[in-house]
C-alpha positions as CSV (number, residue, x, y, z in Angstrom):
1,M,96.2,106.2,72.3
2,G,92.4,106.7,72.1
3,L,91.6,105.1,75.4
4,N,89.0,107.7,76.3
5,K,86.6,107.0,73.5
6,P,83.2,105.5,74.5
7,D,83.4,102.6,71.9
8,P,83.5,99.0,73.3
9,K,87.0,98.5,71.6
10,S,88.6,101.4,73.6
11,I,86.8,100.3,76.8
12,G,88.3,96.9,76.5
13,L,91.7,98.3,75.7
14,R,91.3,100.7,78.8
15,L,90.4,97.6,80.9
16,V,93.5,95.7,79.9
17,V,95.8,98.8,80.4
18,L,94.5,99.5,83.9
19,V,94.6,95.9,85.0
20,V,98.3,95.6,83.7
21,I,99.3,98.9,85.3
22,S,97.8,98.0,88.6
23,W,98.2,94.3,89.0
24,L,101.3,93.2,87.0
25,P,103.7,95.2,89.1
26,L,102.4,93.5,92.2
27,L,102.9,90.1,90.6
28,I,106.4,91.0,89.4
29,L,107.5,92.4,92.7
30,S,106.0,89.5,94.6
31,A,107.8,87.1,92.4
32,K,111.1,88.9,92.7
33,S,110.9,89.1,96.5
34,G,110.0,85.3,96.8
35,L,106.5,86.0,98.1
36,L,104.5,84.8,95.1
37,L,103.9,81.3,96.2
38,G,104.9,81.3,99.8
39,G,107.9,82.4,101.9
40,T,107.6,84.4,105.1
41,V,104.1,85.7,104.7
42,Q,100.9,84.0,105.8
43,I,99.1,84.6,102.6
44,P,101.2,84.4,99.4
45,F,100.3,86.8,96.6
46,L,98.8,84.1,94.4
47,H,96.5,82.8,97.2
48,D,95.4,86.3,98.3
49,F,92.0,86.6,96.8
50,V,91.2,89.9,98.3
51,T,94.1,91.5,96.2
52,H,92.9,89.7,93.1
53,T,89.2,90.9,93.7
54,R,90.4,94.4,94.3
55,F,92.4,94.7,91.1
56,L,90.9,92.3,88.6
57,I,87.2,92.9,89.4
58,S,86.9,96.4,90.9
59,I,88.8,98.3,88.3
60,P,86.7,96.9,85.4
61,L,83.6,97.6,87.4
62,L,84.7,101.2,87.9
63,V,85.5,101.6,84.2
64,I,82.2,100.2,83.1
65,A,80.3,102.4,85.7
66,E,82.1,105.4,84.3
67,R,80.3,104.9,81.0
68,V,77.0,105.3,82.9
69,I,78.0,108.1,85.2
70,A,80.0,110.4,82.8
71,P,77.0,111.8,81.1
72,K,75.2,112.4,84.3
73,V,78.2,114.3,85.7
74,R,78.3,116.4,82.6
75,L,74.7,117.4,83.2
76,V,75.4,118.3,86.8
77,I,78.5,120.4,85.8
78,R,76.5,122.3,83.2
79,H,73.7,122.9,85.6
80,F,76.0,124.5,88.1
81,Y,77.9,126.3,85.4
82,L,74.7,127.9,84.1
83,R,73.5,128.9,87.6
84,V,76.7,130.9,88.3
């Protein structure tokens, strides 16, 4: 599928795929169980900003950070590999 390429198009596609995989099932299950807008819980799913922050902001930040961290991790791995 080409999600691991460093170009901006694949990064955007990876962000969309990860958000859909992580957040959309929660939305569907909340709607199916009647907890999307209210019900027996104190904070309905659509009003729970912690959940939205966790899945809709944290995941893209981690994917973007991967682009910065990955080359450094490769250098560290190469360093340890050459020392052994």
